[in-house]
N, C-alpha and C positions, 0 to 999 in steps of 0.2 A: 769402242774398246778393241784394242789390238790383241790378236792371238799370236803367240810366239810358236814357232815350229818346235815340235817335240822331237828330241833325238832318242832313238831307241838304242840302248847299249846292247851290243851283241858280244857274248862271251866266247872268246877263242879257246879252244880246248888244247890241252897238251897232246903231244904225239901218242902217249899211252892211252889217254882218254879217247882220242880218235880211233886208235886201233881197237880198243875194246868195244866202242860203239859200232864200228863197221862190222866187227864179228857178230854183234847182236842183231845186225840187219840181215845176216845170212851169208857172210863171206868167210872164207877160210883164213887161218892165221897168216899164211903167206900173203894173200891178197890184201888183208887188212893192214899188214905192215907196209906194203908198197903204197897203198892209198895214204896212210898216215905220213909216210915220208914225203910224198908228193905235196900234200897240203901243208906240211911243216916247212919245207924248203921252198915251195912255190914253183915247182916244176911240173911240166906236162910230160906224160909218157904213155906208152902202149905196151901191153904184154899179152901173152896167151898161155893158158894152162888148162888142165882138165879137172880142177877142183870144182865141185858143184856149188851153185849159188841158189839163193831163194828165187822163186818165180817173179816176185815183184821188186827185185833189187833196184832196178832203175828208178822207180817211183820213190822208193825209200831213200835212195841217195839224193834225189832232187829235194825232198823235204829236209833232209839232214843238212845239206849244203846251204839251203836258203835260211833255215832256222839259225845257223851259226855264222852266217855272213861270209861264207867262202866264195870267192869269185871263180869257181871251177864248175865244170860239168863232168860227170862220171857216167859212162855207159858201159854196160856189159852185154855183149852180143853172143848168143850161142851159135856154134857152127861145128858140125860133124863131131860131136862128143867133146868139144873143147869150148872154151869161153875166151873171147877177145875183150880185154879191158882197155878202155881209153879214158885217160884222165887228162883233161885240158883246161887251161885258163879260158874264162869267158872274155870276149872282147867287147 
C-alpha cells in the first residue's frame, strides 16, 4: 500500500491581520506596521526605535512565522534603551 505525501495548507494573512497579530505579540503599532509591510512585499529591512516590546518577542515571532509559512526571520535586540529590529528572508 502506497502512502501519498500530505500537503499542509498554510494560510497567508492579509497585511492588516499580520499587523494586528504582531501587536498582540507585544510590538507597537509602528513596529507591527513595518513587519506587516516587510512580509507582504517580501523585503528585508532593519530599523531601531525605543518602543518597548515583550520579553519573549523573538520566540513568539519564530512560532508565528513558522505557523504561517513565512520564509523570514525576525529578531529584536535590546540595546541602550532602544531596540534593533531585523527582518530578513531565510535562505
